[in-house]
C-alpha positions as CSV (number, residue, x, y, z in Angstrom):
1,M,15.0,-10.4,-0.7
2,A,18.4,-11.6,-1.9
3,I,18.8,-14.9,-0.1
4,T,22.0,-15.9,-2.0
5,Q,23.8,-12.9,-0.5
6,T,26.3,-13.3,2.4
7,W,24.4,-11.5,5.1
8,M,26.5,-9.6,7.6
9,Y,24.0,-7.9,10.0
10,V,20.3,-7.8,10.7
11,G,19.0,-5.1,13.0
12,K,15.8,-3.3,13.9
13,A,15.2,0.5,14.1
14,R,12.4,2.9,14.8
15,S,14.5,5.5,13.0
16,L,16.7,4.3,10.2
17,P,18.9,7.4,10.0
18,A,19.5,7.3,13.7
19,R,20.4,3.6,13.6
20,L,22.8,4.1,10.7
21,T,24.5,6.9,12.6
22,R,25.2,4.4,15.5
23,H,26.9,2.0,13.1
24,Q,29.7,4.4,12.1
25,V,33.1,2.6,12.4
26,H,34.4,4.8,15.2
27,L,31.2,4.4,17.3
28,E,30.5,0.7,16.6
29,K,30.9,-1.5,19.7
30,N,30.3,-4.9,18.0
31,R,33.9,-5.9,17.0
32,L,32.9,-8.2,14.1
33,L,30.7,-5.5,12.6
34,R,33.2,-2.7,13.2
35,D,36.0,-4.8,11.5
36,W,33.7,-5.5,8.6
37,L,32.6,-1.8,8.3
38,H,36.3,-0.8,8.4
39,R,37.3,-3.0,5.4
40,P,37.2,-1.2,2.0
41,G,34.5,-2.2,-0.4
42,E,30.9,-1.6,-1.3
43,R,28.0,-2.5,0.9
44,Q,24.4,-2.9,0.2
45,L,21.6,-2.0,2.6
46,Y,18.2,-3.6,2.5
47,Y,15.3,-2.4,4.6
48,A,11.7,-3.1,5.1
49,E,8.9,-1.1,6.8
50,V,7.4,-3.2,9.6
51,E,4.7,-2.5,12.1
52,L,6.2,-1.5,15.4
53,D,4.5,-4.4,17.2
54,M,6.2,-6.8,14.8
55,L,9.8,-5.4,15.0
56,D,11.1,-8.0,17.5
57,Q,9.6,-11.0,15.7
58,V,10.7,-9.9,12.3
59,E,14.2,-9.3,13.5
60,R,14.4,-12.7,15.2
61,D,13.0,-14.5,12.1
62,L,15.5,-12.8,9.8
63,I,18.4,-13.6,12.0
64,S,17.2,-17.2,12.3
65,Q,16.8,-17.6,8.5
66,L,19.8,-15.6,7.2
67,Q,22.3,-16.3,10.0
68,P,24.2,-13.0,9.5
69,R,27.9,-13.2,10.3
70,C,28.1,-10.1,12.5
71,N,25.0,-10.5,14.7
72,R,25.9,-11.5,18.2
73,M,22.4,-13.0,18.8
74,R,21.6,-16.3,17.2
75,Y,18.2,-17.8,16.9
76,V,17.4,-21.4,16.0
77,Q,15.4,-21.7,12.8
78,R,12.0,-23.2,13.5
79,A,10.6,-26.0,11.3
80,L,7.3,-25.3,9.7
């Protein structure tokens, strides 16, 4: 995973096509994400297949580690 990227959003989905549809600019309710999506420019999408019972944990861990700018939820990174 590209750690040196500026991460904008981390989310989970059971259906990636359905989730992407909900993030269209005119439908997006998250103001920070909507404003970013509205700006011109190229975006990169990374995804990973995760077992359903691990979705919540993986999402929390990624948000904690990457601190994406447009996520409303924040999680404290745990020390190992």
